[in-house]
PyMOL Python script that loads the backbone (N, CA, C, O; Angstrom):
from pymol import cmd

cmd.read_pdbstr("""\
ATOM      1  N   MET A   1       1.209  -1.107  -0.121  1.00  0.00           N
ATOM      2  CA  MET A   1      -0.033  -0.271   0.110  1.00  0.00           C
ATOM      3  C   MET A   1       0.666   1.103   0.096  1.00  0.00           C
ATOM      4  O   MET A   1       0.093   2.036  -0.466  1.00  0.00           O
ATOM      5  N   GLY A   2       1.787   1.276   0.641  1.00  0.00           N
ATOM      6  CA  GLY A   2       2.924   1.973   0.652  1.00  0.00           C
ATOM      7  C   GLY A   2       3.534   2.580  -0.398  1.00  0.00           C
ATOM      8  O   GLY A   2       4.175   3.629  -0.341  1.00  0.00           O
ATOM      9  N   ASP A   3       3.338   1.942  -1.315  1.00  0.00           N
ATOM     10  CA  ASP A   3       4.456   1.742  -2.621  1.00  0.00           C
ATOM     11  C   ASP A   3       2.927   3.328  -3.900  1.00  0.00           C
ATOM     12  O   ASP A   3       3.019   4.280  -4.676  1.00  0.00           O
ATOM     13  N   TYR A   4       2.089   2.662  -3.351  1.00  0.00           N
ATOM     14  CA  TYR A   4       0.822   2.955  -4.414  1.00  0.00           C
ATOM     15  C   TYR A   4       0.934   4.530  -3.685  1.00  0.00           C
ATOM     16  O   TYR A   4       1.171   5.284  -4.629  1.00  0.00           O
ATOM     17  N   VAL A   5       0.875   5.220  -2.597  1.00  0.00           N
ATOM     18  CA  VAL A   5       0.961   6.032  -1.669  1.00  0.00           C
ATOM     19  C   VAL A   5       2.328   6.558  -2.935  1.00  0.00           C
ATOM     20  O   VAL A   5       2.207   7.394  -3.831  1.00  0.00           O
ATOM     21  N   GLN A   6       3.061   6.061  -2.724  1.00  0.00           N
ATOM     22  CA  GLN A   6       4.130   7.006  -3.001  1.00  0.00           C
ATOM     23  C   GLN A   6       4.553   7.213  -4.511  1.00  0.00           C
ATOM     24  O   GLN A   6       5.145   8.201  -4.945  1.00  0.00           O
ATOM     25  N   TYR A   7       4.185   6.217  -5.162  1.00  0.00           N
ATOM     26  CA  TYR A   7       3.974   6.021  -6.516  1.00  0.00           C
ATOM     27  C   TYR A   7       2.467   7.603  -7.350  1.00  0.00           C
ATOM     28  O   TYR A   7       2.510   8.136  -8.459  1.00  0.00           O
ATOM     29  N   PHE A   8       1.606   7.786  -6.414  1.00  0.00           N
ATOM     30  CA  PHE A   8       0.703   8.768  -6.733  1.00  0.00           C
ATOM     31  C   PHE A   8       0.994  10.266  -5.971  1.00  0.00           C
ATOM     32  O   PHE A   8       0.266  11.240  -6.166  1.00  0.00           O
ATOM     33  N   ASN A   9       2.046  10.283  -5.170  1.00  0.00           N
ATOM     34  CA  ASN A   9       2.428  11.447  -4.759  1.00  0.00           C
ATOM     35  C   ASN A   9       4.178  11.925  -5.643  1.00  0.00           C
ATOM     36  O   ASN A   9       4.740  13.013  -5.765  1.00  0.00           O
ATOM     37  N   ASN A  10       4.519  10.662  -6.052  1.00  0.00           N
ATOM     38  CA  ASN A  10       4.819  11.761  -6.964  1.00  0.00           C
ATOM     39  C   ASN A  10       4.840  11.790  -9.108  1.00  0.00           C
ATOM     40  O   ASN A  10       5.694  12.072  -9.948  1.00  0.00           O
ATOM     41  N   LEU A  11       3.361  11.318  -9.152  1.00  0.00           N
ATOM     42  CA  LEU A  11       3.271  11.434  -9.644  1.00  0.00           C
ATOM     43  C   LEU A  11       2.243  12.730 -10.053  1.00  0.00           C
ATOM     44  O   LEU A  11       1.721  13.052 -11.120  1.00  0.00           O
ATOM     45  N   VAL A  12       2.205  13.365  -8.573  1.00  0.00           N
ATOM     46  CA  VAL A  12       0.507  14.472  -8.339  1.00  0.00           C
ATOM     47  C   VAL A  12       2.335  15.357  -8.570  1.00  0.00           C
ATOM     48  O   VAL A  12       2.279  16.417  -9.193  1.00  0.00           O
ATOM     49  N   ALA A  13       3.464  15.004  -8.191  1.00  0.00           N
ATOM     50  CA  ALA A  13       4.374  16.101  -8.264  1.00  0.00           C
ATOM     51  C   ALA A  13       4.743  16.384  -9.329  1.00  0.00           C
ATOM     52  O   ALA A  13       5.197  17.517  -9.484  1.00  0.00           O
ATOM     53  N   SER A  14       4.706  15.784 -10.066  1.00  0.00           N
ATOM     54  CA  SER A  14       5.161  15.808 -11.618  1.00  0.00           C
ATOM     55  C   SER A  14       4.431  16.623 -12.441  1.00  0.00           C
ATOM     56  O   SER A  14       4.727  17.178 -13.499  1.00  0.00           O
ATOM     57  N   ILE A  15       3.570  16.608 -11.876  1.00  0.00           N
ATOM     58  CA  ILE A  15       1.860  17.202 -12.544  1.00  0.00           C
ATOM     59  C   ILE A  15       1.938  19.174 -12.077  1.00  0.00           C
ATOM     60  O   ILE A  15       1.674  20.337 -12.384  1.00  0.00           O
ATOM     61  N   ASN A  16       2.659  18.008 -10.917  1.00  0.00           N
ATOM     62  CA  ASN A  16       2.533  20.071 -10.312  1.00  0.00           C
ATOM     63  C   ASN A  16       3.773  20.924 -11.491  1.00  0.00           C
ATOM     64  O   ASN A  16       3.713  22.037 -12.013  1.00  0.00           O
ATOM     65  N   ASP A  17       4.741  19.922 -11.577  1.00  0.00           N
ATOM     66  CA  ASP A  17       6.035  20.677 -12.092  1.00  0.00           C
ATOM     67  C   ASP A  17       5.720  21.005 -13.070  1.00  0.00           C
ATOM     68  O   ASP A  17       6.212  22.132 -13.017  1.00  0.00           O
ATOM     69  N   ILE A  18       4.972  20.927 -14.622  1.00  0.00           N
ATOM     70  CA  ILE A  18       4.241  20.763 -15.348  1.00  0.00           C
ATOM     71  C   ILE A  18       4.498  22.193 -16.246  1.00  0.00           C
ATOM     72  O   ILE A  18       5.005  22.323 -17.361  1.00  0.00           O
ATOM     73  N   PRO A  19       3.890  23.309 -15.216  1.00  0.00           N
ATOM     74  CA  PRO A  19       3.325  24.754 -15.537  1.00  0.00           C
ATOM     75  C   PRO A  19       4.513  25.495 -15.341  1.00  0.00           C
ATOM     76  O   PRO A  19       4.730  26.619 -15.793  1.00  0.00           O
ATOM     77  N   ASN A  20       5.498  24.606 -14.437  1.00  0.00           N
ATOM     78  CA  ASN A  20       7.067  25.170 -14.676  1.00  0.00           C
ATOM     79  C   ASN A  20       7.875  25.138 -15.606  1.00  0.00           C
ATOM     80  O   ASN A  20       8.197  25.893 -16.523  1.00  0.00           O
ATOM     81  N   LYS A  21       8.191  24.047 -15.205  1.00  0.00           N
ATOM     82  CA  LYS A  21       8.356  23.084 -17.125  1.00  0.00           C
ATOM     83  C   LYS A  21       8.263  24.243 -18.267  1.00  0.00           C
ATOM     84  O   LYS A  21       9.046  24.902 -18.951  1.00  0.00           O
ATOM     85  N   LEU A  22       6.542  24.084 -18.036  1.00  0.00           N
ATOM     86  CA  LEU A  22       5.892  24.606 -19.635  1.00  0.00           C
ATOM     87  C   LEU A  22       6.502  26.264 -19.931  1.00  0.00           C
ATOM     88  O   LEU A  22       7.102  26.375 -21.000  1.00  0.00           O
ATOM     89  N   MET A  23       6.421  27.204 -19.300  1.00  0.00           N
ATOM     90  CA  MET A  23       6.597  29.164 -18.809  1.00  0.00           C
ATOM     91  C   MET A  23       8.066  28.981 -18.882  1.00  0.00           C
ATOM     92  O   MET A  23       8.433  29.804 -19.720  1.00  0.00           O
ATOM     93  N   SER A  24       9.480  28.094 -18.280  1.00  0.00           N
ATOM     94  CA  SER A  24      10.417  28.086 -18.586  1.00  0.00           C
ATOM     95  C   SER A  24      10.105  28.124 -20.368  1.00  0.00           C
ATOM     96  O   SER A  24       9.639  29.185 -20.782  1.00  0.00           O
ATOM     97  N   VAL A  25      10.315  27.164 -21.255  1.00  0.00           N
ATOM     98  CA  VAL A  25      10.511  27.144 -22.461  1.00  0.00           C
ATOM     99  C   VAL A  25       9.531  27.835 -23.238  1.00  0.00           C
ATOM    100  O   VAL A  25       9.670  27.976 -24.453  1.00  0.00           O
ATOM    101  N   VAL A  26       8.249  28.407 -22.413  1.00  0.00           N
ATOM    102  CA  VAL A  26       7.108  29.915 -23.650  1.00  0.00           C
ATOM    103  C   VAL A  26       8.454  31.146 -23.506  1.00  0.00           C
ATOM    104  O   VAL A  26       8.829  31.877 -24.423  1.00  0.00           O
ATOM    105  N   SER A  27       8.930  31.113 -22.298  1.00  0.00           N
ATOM    106  CA  SER A  27       9.665  32.544 -22.380  1.00  0.00           C
ATOM    107  C   SER A  27      11.368  32.370 -22.947  1.00  0.00           C
ATOM    108  O   SER A  27      12.276  33.190 -23.083  1.00  0.00           O
ATOM    109  N   VAL A  28      11.243  30.501 -23.247  1.00  0.00           N
ATOM    110  CA  VAL A  28      12.662  30.701 -23.734  1.00  0.00           C
ATOM    111  C   VAL A  28      12.792  30.879 -25.639  1.00  0.00           C
ATOM    112  O   VAL A  28      13.721  31.154 -26.399  1.00  0.00           O
ATOM    113  N   ILE A  29      10.682  30.410 -25.905  1.00  0.00           N
ATOM    114  CA  ILE A  29      10.765  30.988 -27.095  1.00  0.00           C
ATOM    115  C   ILE A  29       9.860  32.288 -27.455  1.00  0.00           C
ATOM    116  O   ILE A  29       9.531  32.584 -28.604  1.00  0.00           O
ATOM    117  N   HIS A  30       9.586  32.860 -26.534  1.00  0.00           N
ATOM    118  CA  HIS A  30       9.411  34.445 -26.933  1.00  0.00           C
ATOM    119  C   HIS A  30       9.809  35.377 -27.764  1.00  0.00           C
ATOM    120  O   HIS A  30       9.167  36.103 -28.522  1.00  0.00           O
ATOM    121  N   ALA A  31      11.521  35.239 -27.437  1.00  0.00           N
ATOM    122  CA  ALA A  31      12.239  36.400 -28.161  1.00  0.00           C
ATOM    123  C   ALA A  31      12.801  35.705 -29.229  1.00  0.00           C
ATOM    124  O   ALA A  31      13.702  36.311 -29.809  1.00  0.00           O
ATOM    125  N   PRO A  32      12.490  34.499 -29.684  1.00  0.00           N
ATOM    126  CA  PRO A  32      12.400  34.222 -31.178  1.00  0.00           C
ATOM    127  C   PRO A  32      11.269  34.892 -32.208  1.00  0.00           C
ATOM    128  O   PRO A  32      11.140  35.424 -33.310  1.00  0.00           O
ATOM    129  N   ILE A  33      10.587  34.484 -31.078  1.00  0.00           N
ATOM    130  CA  ILE A  33       8.761  35.132 -31.988  1.00  0.00           C
ATOM    131  C   ILE A  33       8.143  36.336 -32.218  1.00  0.00           C
ATOM    132  O   ILE A  33       7.281  36.663 -33.033  1.00  0.00           O
ATOM    133  N   GLN A  34       9.021  37.240 -30.934  1.00  0.00           N
ATOM    134  CA  GLN A  34       8.429  38.569 -31.508  1.00  0.00           C
ATOM    135  C   GLN A  34       9.352  38.866 -33.059  1.00  0.00           C
ATOM    136  O   GLN A  34       8.974  39.203 -34.181  1.00  0.00           O
ATOM    137  N   HIS A  35      10.678  38.562 -32.492  1.00  0.00           N
ATOM    138  CA  HIS A  35      12.047  39.639 -33.795  1.00  0.00           C
ATOM    139  C   HIS A  35      10.933  38.501 -35.084  1.00  0.00           C
ATOM    140  O   HIS A  35      10.033  39.079 -35.694  1.00  0.00           O
ATOM    141  N   LEU A  36      11.066  37.622 -35.223  1.00  0.00           N
ATOM    142  CA  LEU A  36      10.348  36.785 -36.504  1.00  0.00           C
ATOM    143  C   LEU A  36       9.342  37.619 -36.284  1.00  0.00           C
ATOM    144  O   LEU A  36       9.350  38.372 -37.258  1.00  0.00           O
ATOM    145  N   THR A  37       8.241  38.010 -35.378  1.00  0.00           N
ATOM    146  CA  THR A  37       7.104  38.780 -35.760  1.00  0.00           C
ATOM    147  C   THR A  37       7.748  40.563 -36.476  1.00  0.00           C
ATOM    148  O   THR A  37       7.136  41.386 -37.156  1.00  0.00           O
ATOM    149  N   ASN A  38       9.082  40.584 -35.974  1.00  0.00           N
ATOM    150  CA  ASN A  38       9.084  42.379 -35.784  1.00  0.00           C
ATOM    151  C   ASN A  38       9.837  42.069 -38.150  1.00  0.00           C
ATOM    152  O   ASN A  38       9.664  42.959 -38.983  1.00  0.00           O
ATOM    153  N   THR A  39      10.362  41.028 -38.413  1.00  0.00           N
ATOM    154  CA  THR A  39      10.507  40.468 -39.503  1.00  0.00           C
ATOM    155  C   THR A  39       9.727  40.935 -40.694  1.00  0.00           C
ATOM    156  O   THR A  39       9.875  41.692 -41.653  1.00  0.00           O
ATOM    157  N   LEU A  40       8.454  39.796 -39.972  1.00  0.00           N
ATOM    158  CA  LEU A  40       6.986  39.695 -41.079  1.00  0.00           C
ATOM    159  C   LEU A  40       6.628  40.846 -40.638  1.00  0.00           C
ATOM    160  O   LEU A  40       5.645  40.979 -41.366  1.00  0.00           O
ATOM    161  N   ILE A  41       6.652  41.948 -39.913  1.00  0.00           N
ATOM    162  CA  ILE A  41       5.399  43.713 -40.499  1.00  0.00           C
ATOM    163  C   ILE A  41       7.009  44.083 -41.466  1.00  0.00           C
ATOM    164  O   ILE A  41       6.814  44.343 -42.654  1.00  0.00           O
ATOM    165  N   VAL A  42       8.079  44.097 -41.121  1.00  0.00           N
ATOM    166  CA  VAL A  42       9.265  45.026 -41.964  1.00  0.00           C
ATOM    167  C   VAL A  42       8.488  44.665 -43.404  1.00  0.00           C
ATOM    168  O   VAL A  42       7.850  45.515 -44.025  1.00  0.00           O
ATOM    169  N   THR A  43       8.703  42.673 -44.030  1.00  0.00           N
ATOM    170  CA  THR A  43       8.284  42.153 -44.748  1.00  0.00           C
ATOM    171  C   THR A  43       6.989  42.875 -45.848  1.00  0.00           C
ATOM    172  O   THR A  43       6.834  43.047 -47.057  1.00  0.00           O
ATOM    173  N   ASN A  44       6.238  43.142 -44.581  1.00  0.00           N
ATOM    174  CA  ASN A  44       5.032  42.751 -45.544  1.00  0.00           C
ATOM    175  C   ASN A  44       4.799  44.365 -46.575  1.00  0.00           C
ATOM    176  O   ASN A  44       4.486  44.498 -47.758  1.00  0.00           O
ATOM    177  N   ILE A  45       5.228  45.771 -45.109  1.00  0.00           N
ATOM    178  CA  ILE A  45       5.718  47.036 -45.960  1.00  0.00           C
ATOM    179  C   ILE A  45       6.567  47.458 -46.845  1.00  0.00           C
ATOM    180  O   ILE A  45       6.607  48.477 -47.535  1.00  0.00           O
ATOM    181  N   LEU A  46       7.748  45.872 -46.667  1.00  0.00           N
ATOM    182  CA  LEU A  46       8.349  46.686 -49.063  1.00  0.00           C
ATOM    183  C   LEU A  46       7.280  45.837 -49.802  1.00  0.00           C
ATOM    184  O   LEU A  46       6.987  46.125 -50.963  1.00  0.00           O
ATOM    185  N   LEU A  47       6.604  44.645 -49.064  1.00  0.00           N
ATOM    186  CA  LEU A  47       5.505  43.746 -50.001  1.00  0.00           C
ATOM    187  C   LEU A  47       4.925  45.324 -51.175  1.00  0.00           C
ATOM    188  O   LEU A  47       5.223  45.809 -52.267  1.00  0.00           O
ATOM    189  N   GLY A  48       3.646  45.660 -49.654  1.00  0.00           N
ATOM    190  CA  GLY A  48       3.387  47.073 -49.927  1.00  0.00           C
ATOM    191  C   GLY A  48       3.753  48.148 -51.029  1.00  0.00           C
ATOM    192  O   GLY A  48       3.193  48.611 -52.023  1.00  0.00           O
ATOM    193  N   LEU A  49       4.812  48.299 -50.460  1.00  0.00           N
ATOM    194  CA  LEU A  49       5.519  49.345 -51.243  1.00  0.00           C
ATOM    195  C   LEU A  49       6.358  48.553 -52.679  1.00  0.00           C
ATOM    196  O   LEU A  49       6.730  49.207 -53.653  1.00  0.00           O
ATOM    197  N   LEU A  50       6.486  47.505 -52.584  1.00  0.00           N
ATOM    198  CA  LEU A  50       6.810  46.827 -53.633  1.00  0.00           C
ATOM    199  C   LEU A  50       5.258  47.232 -55.346  1.00  0.00           C
ATOM    200  O   LEU A  50       5.448  47.640 -56.492  1.00  0.00           O
ATOM    201  N   VAL A  51       4.003  46.853 -54.635  1.00  0.00           N
ATOM    202  CA  VAL A  51       2.795  46.065 -55.447  1.00  0.00           C
ATOM    203  C   VAL A  51       2.897  47.773 -55.098  1.00  0.00           C
ATOM    204  O   VAL A  51       4.051  48.100 -55.377  1.00  0.00           O
ATOM    205  N   LEU A  52       2.241  48.792 -54.671  1.00  0.00           N
ATOM    206  CA  LEU A  52       2.090  50.204 -55.476  1.00  0.00           C
ATOM    207  C   LEU A  52       3.454  50.884 -56.393  1.00  0.00           C
ATOM    208  O   LEU A  52       3.589  51.958 -56.980  1.00  0.00           O
ATOM    209  N   THR A  53       4.169  49.951 -56.237  1.00  0.00           N
ATOM    210  CA  THR A  53       5.438  50.513 -57.090  1.00  0.00           C
ATOM    211  C   THR A  53       4.899  49.138 -58.395  1.00  0.00           C
ATOM    212  O   THR A  53       4.068  49.875 -58.926  1.00  0.00           O
ATOM    213  N   SER A  54       4.851  48.620 -58.717  1.00  0.00           N
ATOM    214  CA  SER A  54       3.862  48.216 -59.705  1.00  0.00           C
ATOM    215  C   SER A  54       3.315  47.986 -60.136  1.00  0.00           C
ATOM    216  O   SER A  54       3.268  47.279 -61.142  1.00  0.00           O
ATOM    217  N   ILE A  55       2.076  48.881 -59.115  1.00  0.00           N
ATOM    218  CA  ILE A  55       1.000  48.796 -59.718  1.00  0.00           C
ATOM    219  C   ILE A  55       1.328  50.772 -60.285  1.00  0.00           C
ATOM    220  O   ILE A  55       0.943  51.030 -61.425  1.00  0.00           O
ATOM    221  N   ALA A  56       1.807  51.631 -59.695  1.00  0.00           N
ATOM    222  CA  ALA A  56       2.327  53.230 -60.493  1.00  0.00           C
ATOM    223  C   ALA A  56       2.899  52.540 -62.135  1.00  0.00           C
ATOM    224  O   ALA A  56       2.315  53.066 -63.083  1.00  0.00           O
ATOM    225  N   ASN A  57       3.627  51.787 -62.403  1.00  0.00           N
ATOM    226  CA  ASN A  57       4.677  51.997 -63.092  1.00  0.00           C
ATOM    227  C   ASN A  57       3.429  51.286 -64.530  1.00  0.00           C
ATOM    228  O   ASN A  57       3.383  51.798 -65.649  1.00  0.00           O
ATOM    229  N   VAL A  58       2.679  50.236 -64.160  1.00  0.00           N
ATOM    230  CA  VAL A  58       1.792  49.501 -64.640  1.00  0.00           C
ATOM    231  C   VAL A  58       0.965  50.689 -65.788  1.00  0.00           C
ATOM    232  O   VAL A  58       1.021  50.838 -67.008  1.00  0.00           O
ATOM    233  N   TYR A  59       0.108  51.486 -64.528  1.00  0.00           N
ATOM    234  CA  TYR A  59      -0.263  52.398 -65.113  1.00  0.00           C
ATOM    235  C   TYR A  59       0.436  53.867 -65.545  1.00  0.00           C
ATOM    236  O   TYR A  59      -0.267  54.833 -65.841  1.00  0.00           O
ATOM    237  N   MET A  60       1.543  53.904 -65.545  1.00  0.00           N
ATOM    238  CA  MET A  60       2.601  54.599 -66.690  1.00  0.00           C
ATOM    239  C   MET A  60       2.837  54.320 -67.815  1.00  0.00           C
ATOM    240  O   MET A  60       2.892  55.022 -68.825  1.00  0.00           O
ATOM    241  N   LEU A  61       3.088  52.526 -67.535  1.00  0.00           N
ATOM    242  CA  LEU A  61       3.040  52.016 -69.401  1.00  0.00           C
ATOM    243  C   LEU A  61       1.923  51.959 -70.022  1.00  0.00           C
ATOM    244  O   LEU A  61       1.918  52.176 -71.233  1.00  0.00           O
ATOM    245  N   TRP A  62       0.643  51.633 -69.288  1.00  0.00           N
ATOM    246  CA  TRP A  62      -0.491  52.298 -69.921  1.00  0.00           C
ATOM    247  C   TRP A  62      -1.113  53.745 -70.395  1.00  0.00           C
ATOM    248  O   TRP A  62      -1.828  54.065 -71.345  1.00  0.00           O
ATOM    249  N   ARG A  63      -0.713  54.235 -69.663  1.00  0.00           N
ATOM    250  CA  ARG A  63      -1.004  55.917 -69.850  1.00  0.00           C
ATOM    251  C   ARG A  63      -0.199  56.077 -70.927  1.00  0.00           C
ATOM    252  O   ARG A  63      -0.808  56.120 -71.996  1.00  0.00           O
ATOM    253  N   ASN A  64       1.463  56.219 -71.004  1.00  0.00           N
ATOM    254  CA  ASN A  64       2.427  56.265 -72.362  1.00  0.00           C
ATOM    255  C   ASN A  64       2.028  55.721 -73.685  1.00  0.00           C
ATOM    256  O   ASN A  64       2.143  56.264 -74.784  1.00  0.00           O
ATOM    257  N   GLY A  65       1.334  54.070 -73.268  1.00  0.00           N
ATOM    258  CA  GLY A  65       1.260  53.125 -74.714  1.00  0.00           C
ATOM    259  C   GLY A  65      -0.790  54.643 -75.537  1.00  0.00           C
ATOM    260  O   GLY A  65      -0.931  55.376 -76.516  1.00  0.00           O
ATOM    261  N   LYS A  66      -1.463  54.364 -74.664  1.00  0.00           N
ATOM    262  CA  LYS A  66      -2.565  55.765 -74.724  1.00  0.00           C
ATOM    263  C   LYS A  66      -2.190  56.568 -75.600  1.00  0.00           C
ATOM    264  O   LYS A  66      -2.702  56.730 -76.708  1.00  0.00           O
ATOM    265  N   LYS A  67      -0.695  57.461 -74.860  1.00  0.00           N
ATOM    266  CA  LYS A  67      -0.663  58.613 -76.002  1.00  0.00           C
ATOM    267  C   LYS A  67      -0.738  58.645 -77.035  1.00  0.00           C
ATOM    268  O   LYS A  67      -1.366  59.399 -77.778  1.00  0.00           O
ATOM    269  N   ARG A  68       0.516  57.031 -77.397  1.00  0.00           N
ATOM    270  CA  ARG A  68       0.827  56.804 -78.862  1.00  0.00           C
ATOM    271  C   ARG A  68       0.029  57.023 -79.904  1.00  0.00           C
ATOM    272  O   ARG A  68       0.193  57.619 -80.969  1.00  0.00           O
ATOM    273  N   TYR A  69      -0.828  56.469 -79.447  1.00  0.00           N
ATOM    274  CA  TYR A  69      -1.959  55.504 -80.864  1.00  0.00           C
ATOM    275  C   TYR A  69      -2.797  56.762 -81.007  1.00  0.00           C
ATOM    276  O   TYR A  69      -3.736  56.792 -81.802  1.00  0.00           O
TER     277      TYR A  69
END
""", "prot")
cmd.dss("prot")
cmd.show_as("cartoon", "prot")
cmd.util.cbc("prot")
cmd.orient("prot")
């Protein structure tokens, strides 16, 4: 009977350790994810500028082609 009680106590102690271990993993992962988020924001801004430049280029080509004919 004592073995079962010890096993149960060890099981409860292991379950109680899960939040502490999870917090340590989350704190380690948070910084790289934040860096990736900032990089993604910059990438989206640059992509938006590229799209705007492409639209302006197509419009200018269309307008110049229309003037020739």
